C-alpha positions as CSV (number, residue, x, y, z in Angstrom):
1,M,-146.9,17.5,-17.3
2,D,-144.2,15.7,-19.3
3,A,-142.2,19.0,-19.5
4,V,-142.3,19.3,-15.7
5,A,-141.1,15.8,-15.2
6,R,-138.2,16.4,-17.7
7,F,-137.3,19.7,-15.9
8,I,-137.3,17.9,-12.5
9,E,-135.1,15.1,-13.9
10,F,-132.7,17.6,-15.6
11,S,-132.5,19.7,-12.4
12,T,-131.9,16.7,-10.2
13,E,-129.2,15.4,-12.5
14,L,-127.5,18.8,-12.5
15,I,-127.5,18.9,-8.7
16,K,-126.1,15.3,-8.5
17,Q,-123.3,16.2,-10.9
18,G,-122.4,19.3,-9.0
19,G,-122.5,17.4,-5.7
20,F,-123.4,18.6,-2.3
21,L,-121.9,22.1,-2.9
22,V,-124.5,23.0,-5.6
23,G,-127.4,21.8,-3.4
24,F,-125.9,23.7,-0.5
25,I,-125.3,27.0,-2.4
26,I,-128.8,27.2,-4.0
27,I,-130.4,26.9,-0.6
28,I,-128.1,29.7,0.8
29,F,-128.9,32.0,-2.1
30,E,-132.6,31.4,-1.4
31,S,-132.1,33.0,2.1
32,F,-131.1,36.3,0.3
33,I,-133.3,36.3,-2.7
34,P,-137.0,35.9,-1.7
35,I,-138.3,35.0,-5.1
36,L,-136.4,31.8,-5.2
37,P,-138.6,28.8,-4.3
38,L,-137.2,27.0,-1.2
39,A,-139.7,24.2,-1.6
40,I,-138.4,23.3,-5.1
41,F,-134.8,23.4,-4.0
42,V,-135.5,21.2,-1.0
43,A,-137.4,18.8,-3.2
44,L,-134.5,18.7,-5.7
45,N,-131.9,18.1,-2.9
46,I,-134.1,15.2,-1.6
47,N,-134.5,13.9,-5.1
48,A,-130.7,14.0,-5.7
49,F,-129.4,12.8,-2.4
50,G,-132.2,10.9,-0.7
51,F,-134.5,12.1,2.1
52,F,-132.2,12.2,5.1
53,I,-129.1,13.7,3.3
54,G,-131.4,16.1,1.3
55,V,-133.2,17.3,4.4
56,L,-129.9,17.7,6.4
57,L,-128.1,19.5,3.6
58,S,-131.1,21.8,3.1
59,W,-131.5,22.5,6.8
60,V,-127.8,23.3,7.4
61,A,-127.7,25.5,4.3
62,T,-130.9,27.5,5.1
63,C,-129.8,28.0,8.7
64,I,-126.4,29.4,7.5
65,G,-128.0,31.5,4.8
66,C,-130.6,32.9,7.2
67,Y,-127.9,33.7,9.8
68,I,-125.7,35.4,7.3
69,C,-128.6,37.5,6.1
70,Y,-129.5,38.3,9.7
71,L,-125.9,39.3,10.5
72,L,-125.8,41.7,7.5
73,F,-128.9,43.5,8.7
74,Y,-127.8,43.4,12.3
75,Y,-124.6,45.2,11.6
76,L,-125.4,47.3,8.5
77,S,-129.1,48.2,8.8
78,S,-128.6,51.5,10.7
79,K,-125.8,52.6,8.5
80,I,-127.5,51.8,5.2
81,T,-131.3,51.5,5.6
82,Y,-131.9,54.6,7.7
83,K,-129.7,56.8,5.5
84,F,-132.4,57.1,2.8
85,L,-135.5,57.4,4.9
86,S,-137.3,60.5,6.2
87,K,-137.4,61.1,10.0
88,N,-141.1,60.2,10.2
89,T,-140.6,56.9,8.4
90,K,-137.6,56.1,10.6
91,E,-139.6,56.6,13.7
92,K,-142.4,54.3,12.4
93,I,-139.9,51.6,11.5
94,E,-138.2,51.9,14.9
95,R,-141.5,51.5,16.8
96,G,-142.2,48.3,14.8
97,L,-138.7,47.0,15.3
98,K,-138.9,47.6,19.1
99,K,-142.1,45.4,19.1
100,F,-140.3,42.7,17.1
101,Q,-137.2,42.9,19.3
102,H,-139.3,41.7,22.3
103,I,-140.9,38.8,20.6
104,S,-140.3,35.6,22.5
105,L,-138.1,32.7,21.2
106,S,-141.3,30.7,20.8
107,G,-142.9,33.4,18.7
108,I,-139.9,33.6,16.3
109,V,-139.8,29.8,16.1
110,L,-143.5,29.6,15.2
111,L,-143.0,32.3,12.5
112,I,-140.0,30.4,11.1
113,T,-141.8,27.0,11.3
114,L,-144.7,28.2,9.2
115,P,-143.9,26.9,5.7
116,F,-145.3,30.0,4.0
117,T,-143.7,32.7,6.1
118,P,-141.1,34.6,4.0
119,A,-137.8,33.7,5.7
120,F,-136.1,36.7,4.1
121,L,-138.5,39.1,5.9
122,I,-137.9,37.4,9.3
123,N,-134.1,37.5,8.8
124,I,-134.3,41.3,8.0
125,L,-136.6,42.1,10.9
126,A,-134.6,40.1,13.4
127,G,-131.4,41.8,12.2
128,M,-132.7,45.3,12.2
129,A,-134.5,44.8,15.5
130,K,-131.2,43.6,17.0
131,V,-132.7,40.4,18.3
132,S,-129.9,38.6,20.2
133,H,-127.7,36.3,18.3
134,E,-128.5,33.4,20.7
135,K,-132.3,33.9,20.3
136,F,-132.2,34.1,16.5
137,L,-129.8,31.2,16.1
138,A,-131.8,29.0,18.4
139,A,-135.0,30.0,16.6
140,I,-133.7,29.1,13.1
141,L,-132.1,25.8,14.3
142,I,-135.4,24.7,15.8
143,G,-137.9,26.2,13.3
144,K,-136.1,25.5,10.1
145,V,-135.8,21.7,10.7
146,F,-139.6,21.4,10.8
147,M,-140.1,23.7,7.8
148,I,-137.5,21.8,5.7
149,I,-139.0,18.4,6.7
150,F,-142.5,19.8,5.8
151,W,-141.3,20.8,2.3
152,G,-139.5,17.5,1.8
153,Y,-142.5,15.5,2.9
154,I,-145.3,17.5,1.4
155,G,-143.6,18.8,-1.8
156,K,-146.9,20.3,-2.9
157,S,-148.2,23.8,-3.8
158,F,-149.8,26.0,-1.2
159,I,-153.4,25.3,-2.4
160,E,-152.9,21.5,-2.6
161,S,-151.4,21.5,0.9
162,M,-154.2,23.5,2.4
163,T,-156.8,21.1,1.0
164,D,-155.0,17.9,2.1
165,I,-156.1,17.1,5.7
166,K,-152.8,15.2,6.3
167,A,-150.8,18.3,5.4
168,I,-152.9,20.4,7.8
169,I,-152.5,17.9,10.6
170,Y,-148.7,17.7,9.9
171,I,-148.4,21.6,10.0
172,V,-150.3,21.7,13.3
173,L,-148.2,19.0,14.8
174,A,-144.9,20.5,13.6
175,L,-145.9,23.9,15.0
176,L,-146.8,22.3,18.3
177,I,-143.6,20.3,18.5
178,A,-141.5,23.4,17.5
179,Y,-143.3,25.5,20.1
180,I,-142.6,22.9,22.9
181,I,-139.0,22.5,21.9
182,S,-138.6,26.3,21.8
183,K,-140.0,26.6,25.3
184,I,-137.6,24.0,26.6
185,V,-134.6,25.6,24.9
186,S,-135.7,29.1,26.1
187,K,-135.9,27.9,29.7
188,K,-132.6,25.9,29.6
189,M,-130.6,28.7,27.8
190,N,-132.5,31.5,29.6
191,I,-133.3,33.1,26.2
192,E,-136.3,35.5,26.0
């Protein structure tokens, strides 16, 4: 446990010395590299800059990273991805993407809000399915704020979070609030 505490202290100090840019860049990279642990990066940003600044910095960075990833797949997926696939595989993927394309704003928000949903996969699917820019941007702006606050507030592993009744209640409330906000935004902006 002492080694973990030293690692956290070292990492926090490294981020503090690098400033906001380091905390920002590590979160953006996480949007592209799925094995990087967003929860740890959010916790380190909060540790380095305080809860409000750490959450804000992490939220803005993850939204930008997710949007860039989405844009890459939106514009390049048909040129790169389909080039190496068989016709049968392409047809299966296209059927799945058509279903994802028609997912509601609330549906995408709920997927994004769930703390354990792989954001990288949602970015790729939304880009390849050609989900509208407005819908995807609204979804990440709404959903990511709750997910980032969750990781900042909980800061625990998956198993610990699922055995803590407060964490379960928080997840359910965050999902409910995100769903309600997404319905309001969807209606006001006429996005579906």
